[in-house]
N, C-alpha and C positions, 0 to 999 in steps of 0.2 A: 157832724156838721158843726162848723165853727161860727160862733156869734161874734160879730164885731161890735165895737161901741156904738157905731152908727145904727146897727140893727136894733140895739137896745133902745136908743133914743127914739126911733121911729115906730117902734112896736105899738100897735093900737090894740087894746083889749076891749072886747065887747062888754057892754054894761048890762047889768041885770038889776033886778029890783033892789037889791041891797048892795050894789057895787059891781065889781067886775065878775066875770064868769069864772067860778072857782076852778074848774078843770083846765081852762085855758091858762090861768095864772099858774097853776101847779105845773102844767106841762112846760110852760115857758120858763119857769124857775128851774125845772129839771134840766132843760136845755142849757140854761145859763150855768148851772152847777157843773154840768158835764164839760162845758167849754172852759170854765174857770179851772176845773180839775185838770183838764188837758194842758191848759196854759201853765198851771202850777207845776205839773210834771215836766213840761218842756222847759220851764224856767229853772227847775232843779237840775235837769240834765245839762242845761247851758251853764249853770253856775259850776257844776262839777267839771265840765269841759274847761271853763274859764280858770278854775283852780288848777287843773292839770296843765293848762297852757302857761299859767303864771309860774308854776313850778318848773316847767320845761324852759321857760324864759330865764328863770333864775339860774338853772343849770347851764344854759347856753352862755349867759353872761359870765358865770364862773369859768367856763371853758374858754371863753374869749379872753378873759383876764389872764388865765393861765397861759394860753397861746401867745398873748401879747408879751407877757413877761418872759416866756421862753424865747420868743423871737428877739426881744431886746437883749437878753443874755447871750443868745446865739450870735447876734450881730456884734456884740461887744467881744465875744470870744474870737470871732472871725477877724475883727479889727486887730485884736492882740496878735493873732497868728500872722496876719499880714505884716504888722510892724516887726514882729520877731523874724519873719522870713526876710524882710527888707534889711534888717540889721545883719542877719546872717550872710545875705548875699553881698552887702557892703563890706563885711569883714573878709569874706572870701576874695572879693575883688582886690581889697587892699593887700591881703597876704600875697595874692598872685602878683600884684604890682611890685611889692617889696622883693619877692623872689626873683622876678624878672630883672629888677635893678641890681640885685646881688649877682645874678648870672652875668649880666651885662658888665658889671664892675670886674668880675673875675675874668671875663673874656678880654676886657681892655687890658687888665694886668698881664694876662698871658700874651696878648699881642705885643705889648711893650717888651716883655721878656724875650719873645721870639725875635723881635726886631734887633734887640741887643745881641742875641745869639748869632743872628745872621750877620750883623756888623762885625762881630768878633771873628766869625768864620771867614768873612771876606778879607779881614786883615791878615789872618793866618794864611789864607790862600796867597795873598800878595807876597807875604814873607817867604812862603815856600817857593813861589815862582821866582823871586829874586835870588834865593839860594840856588835854585836849579839853574838859573841863568849864569850865576857866578861859577857854579861847578862845571857847567857846559863850557864856559869861557876858559876855565882852567884846563879842561880836557882838550879843548881846541888848541891852546898854546902848546900842550904836551904833544899833540899830534904834529904840530908845526915843527917842534923840536925834533921829533923822530924822523921827520921827512928831510931834514937838512943833511948835507953830505957829512961823512964821518970825520974829516979833519977839522971842520969847524965845530964839530960836535963837542969836543972836549972843552974848547974855550967858551962856547956859548952855554954849555951845560952849567958851568959854574955861575955864569951871569944869571942864568934863568932860574936856577934852583931857588933863589929867594922869591921869585915871582910865581912859582908853581903852587904855593900854598893857596888854598881856596880863600876867596874874600868872604868875610862874614859880615852881613849887614847888621846894623844896630836895630834892636827890637823896637826902640822908641821912635826912631825916625820913620817917616812914611815913605815907602819906596815909590819910584816913578811908575812902576808897572801897576801898582795898586790904583793909581789915578786912572790908568787905562782900563783896568778890569772893572772898577767900580762904576 
């Protein structure tokens, strides 16, 4: 049975000839003693629990501090990784752009060279066509000479022999057929 402070204040002890009734006082004191003992034990248990909780709180605070510092260092590490990855990706992009520019430059150089080659081949073609026309013209004149009657053959043969040699166009002059072919 628990005695509250109010119970103690309102307890009325019977009076006897020389004061209070001794057995009632003793019994009441025993009840108070038991109650105080229980409260003392309970207080000790609560103090132990409080000490345990305080220690647990200290451990949790240390763990929180450790987790906080770990989180901060992890965030810093992640930020460094991000910056490093960004630098790497920027470098890769720049290298790719430089390589693309180099390939483009090489392609342009090759294109210019191909155009020069095509132009040279067109000039050679025009020269070959002019030579072929000249040769065909010479053969055509030779055929005309061969088709003439025999008596005039001797006289015209001497005249034409000078003109039978094929005409050779000059390499530096641009032929008329080249303008047509180009």
